[in-house]
C-alpha positions in Angstrom: 14.0 142.2 -105.8 14.2 140.4 -102.4 11.1 138.2 -103.4 13.2 137.1 -106.7 16.2 136.3 -104.4 14.1 134.1 -102.1 12.6 132.3 -105.0 16.0 131.8 -106.7 17.5 130.2 -103.6 14.4 128.8 -101.6 15.9 125.4 -101.8 19.3 126.2 -100.5 19.0 128.2 -97.4 22.9 128.4 -97.0 22.9 130.1 -100.5 20.1 132.3 -99.5 22.0 133.5 -96.5 24.8 134.5 -98.9 22.7 136.2 -101.3 21.2 138.1 -98.3 24.6 139.3 -97.2 25.4 140.3 -100.7 22.3 142.3 -101.1 22.3 144.0 -97.7 26.0 144.7 -97.8 25.9 146.1 -101.3 28.4 143.2 -102.5 28.6 143.5 -106.4 28.9 140.2 -108.2 30.6 140.1 -111.5 32.5 137.6 -113.6 35.6 138.9 -112.1 34.8 138.3 -108.5 32.7 139.7 -105.6 33.4 143.2 -104.6 32.7 145.8 -102.0 33.1 148.9 -104.2 36.4 148.5 -105.9 37.9 146.0 -103.3 37.6 142.2 -104.3 36.4 140.0 -101.5 37.7 136.6 -100.6 35.1 133.9 -101.0 36.7 132.0 -98.1 36.4 135.0 -95.8 32.7 135.6 -96.8 32.1 131.9 -95.9 34.0 132.1 -92.7 31.8 134.8 -91.7 28.7 133.3 -92.5 29.6 129.8 -91.3 29.2 128.1 -94.7 31.6 126.3 -97.0 33.6 128.5 -99.6 31.9 126.5 -102.3 28.4 127.8 -101.2 29.7 131.3 -101.7 30.9 130.5 -105.1 27.9 128.6 -106.2 25.6 131.5 -104.9 27.8 133.9 -107.2 27.4 131.4 -110.1 23.6 131.2 -109.8 23.4 135.1 -109.6 25.4 135.6 -112.7 23.4 132.8 -114.7 20.1 134.6 -113.6 19.6 137.5 -116.0 17.4 139.4 -113.5 19.5 138.7 -110.5 22.7 139.4 -112.4 21.4 142.9 -113.5 20.9 144.0 -109.9 23.8 142.2 -108.3 26.3 143.4 -110.7 25.4 147.1 -109.9 25.4 147.0 -106.2 27.5 149.4 -104.2 28.1 149.4 -100.5 26.5 152.2 -98.4 27.9 153.5 -95.3 25.3 153.3 -92.4 26.5 156.2 -90.0 23.4 155.7 -87.6 25.3 153.7 -85.1 28.0 156.3 -85.0 25.3 159.0 -84.1 23.4 156.7 -81.9 26.4 155.3 -79.7 28.8 158.3 -79.7 28.5 161.0 -77.2 27.1 163.3 -79.7 24.3 165.6 -79.9 22.7 163.8 -82.6 19.3 162.3 -82.6 18.4 159.1 -84.3 15.0 158.0 -85.3 14.1 154.5 -86.7 10.7 154.1 -88.3 9.2 150.8 -89.4 5.9 150.9 -91.5 3.9 149.1 -94.0 6.1 148.9 -97.0 3.4 149.6 -99.5 2.4 152.8 -97.6 2.9 156.3 -99.5 4.1 159.3 -97.8 5.9 157.9 -94.6 9.3 159.5 -95.4 7.6 162.7 -96.4 5.6 162.9 -93.2 8.7 162.1 -90.9 10.7 164.9 -92.7 8.0 167.5 -92.6 7.5 166.8 -88.8 11.2 167.3 -88.3 11.1 170.6 -90.3 8.2 171.8 -88.3 10.4 171.4 -85.3 13.3 173.1 -87.0 15.4 170.0 -87.0 17.8 169.3 -89.7 18.4 165.9 -91.2 22.0 164.9 -91.4 21.6 161.4 -92.8 18.7 159.2 -94.1 18.7 155.7 -95.0 15.4 154.0 -96.3 15.1 150.2 -96.8 12.2 148.5 -98.6 11.5 144.9 -99.1 11.7 145.3 -102.8 15.3 145.8 -102.4 16.2 144.6 -98.8 15.0 142.1 -96.2 12.8 144.5 -94.1 11.2 147.8 -94.5 12.7 150.5 -92.4 13.9 154.1 -92.3 16.7 155.7 -90.2 17.1 159.3 -89.8 20.1 161.0 -88.1 19.3 164.6 -87.0 21.3 167.5 -85.8 19.9 167.4 -82.4 17.7 165.2 -80.2 14.1 164.5 -81.6 11.3 165.2 -79.2 8.7 162.5 -78.3 5.8 164.4 -80.1 7.3 163.7 -83.3 6.9 159.9 -82.5 3.5 160.5 -81.3 2.4 162.2 -84.3 4.2 159.5 -86.7 2.5 156.6 -84.7 -0.9 158.4 -85.3 -0.3 157.3 -88.9 -1.9 153.7 -89.1 0.8 152.7 -91.5 3.7 153.1 -89.1 4.2 150.1 -87.1 6.7 151.4 -84.7 9.3 154.2 -84.0 12.4 154.2 -81.9 14.5 157.3 -80.8 18.1 157.1 -79.5 
């Protein structure tokens, strides 16, 4: 999907920036407007947040609505609450692991969850992003307690895992 978005807006970097925000934030684009869940968003405020003109936001929405494949995706988006920073920066007992891997690799999430299960660590939250639908490939896992470094070492032994961070 991200490839199609880039292709549609390759000649207009400011519109690409707007489309990227829509996709990453789960902003739904319909004939009625731009929405985060059921809340209609102001094109002026979106433009201000991105440092672009309001008309750039409106034209981006028009391009999306006029392109069947983009419309099909953007008209069904929903925002997702990413709680990883809450766990990462609070004085909590949670563990947070972020994994970057080759997006075409199979089994990275399965390997990570299996390693955590072997350590008897419960997963409280997990968010995976793939470049088909997002800008970059990553996986964030929040667990019920700190994650031992040996889990990182075992994941990094997989040649398809690029990097792993714990916090």
